[in-house]
N, C-alpha and C positions, 0 to 999 in steps of 0.2 A: 203389195211390195214390188211386184214385177214391173209395174208401170214406173214407180219411183226410181227403180234401178235401171230403167230404160232397157229392160230385157224383153218387153213385149210392146208391140205397136199395132194399131188398128189400121188396116188398109182396106178402104171401101167396105166390103161386107165380111171381112175375115180378119183374124189376128195372126201375127207372125212373131215367133220367138227369134231372137238373134243371139249369136255366139259372141262372147267377149274375147277380143283378140288383144286387148291391152289391159293393164291393171287399173280398171276404172272403179272397182269397188275397194274400199279401205282394206288394206292387208289385215287389219285387226279383225274385221268382220269375217274374212275368209279363214284366218287362224282359228277363230272361235268355232266356226263351222267344222273345220277339220278336227279340232280337239274333241268336240261333242260327238262327231260322227265316230271317231275312234273309240270313244268311251262305250258306245253301244255294241261294239263288235265282240265276238267271243275271244278272238286273239287280239289283245289290246296293245301288243308290243311292236307290231309291224302291220303294214297294209300295202298290198301291191298298188303301184301307181295306176294301173288300169281300173282298179276298183274306185280309187279316189276320183278318177275322171268320169267313169261311166256307170257305176253301180247305182241302183235305185236309191234315192235319197242322199247320194254322195254330194259333197260340195261342188265338184266339177259339173255334175249334172244339174243341180239346183241353180247354180249361178251361170250355167251355160259357158263354161270356160274352155278355151282352146287348150290343146296340149301344151303349147309353149307358154301360155299365160299361167297355167297351173304350175308348171315347172318353175317359173319365175317366183310365184308365191311360195312354193316349197323351199326354194333357196333362201328367200327372206325369212321364212319360218325357222329354218335351221339357225340362221344367224341371230335372229331376235330371241330365240329360245335358249341362246347360249349353248347350242349343240345338245340340248336335251332331246331334240328330234333331229334326225339326220336323213337327208334325202340322198339315197344311195343308187348309183347307176352301174354297179359292178356286174360284169359278164352279161350285159344287155338286159339285166333284170332291174327295172326301176321300182323302188319301194321307199316308203317312209318308215323309218325305224324309231321307236321310242326308246331312248337310251336310259333316261332316268325320269322318275316321277317328279313333276314340277307343278302339280295341279294348283295348289294355293297361289304360288307366285305368278304362274303364267295366267291364270284366270284373273287375278287382280290387275295385272299389267294390261290384259286385253280389255277388261271392263273399264279401266281408267282411260284407255285410249279411245274407246267407243263413246264414252260419255263426255 
């Protein structure tokens, strides 16, 4: 999948990973990854932005998203989830907050968009 997503390239005798600086991956794929990542956490109602960007198995790390690109996806996620998830930047603390449970509706919407 990394090759198809153009996240990895072969240069002579080695491979290089690149960071996505634009929204090159479907927002629905990223939304799905964020939602599934949050489901696996002990605290499922919020997640610090730094964890979404850099933690092991996080969407930001898997898709090699730049900080600005992830922020752009999170702003779209808030809008497309009808504010069920809110990207908050209060007092310098960036985090994604789950305001209400929308599992069935959101997953159907994401799966429909992906297929």
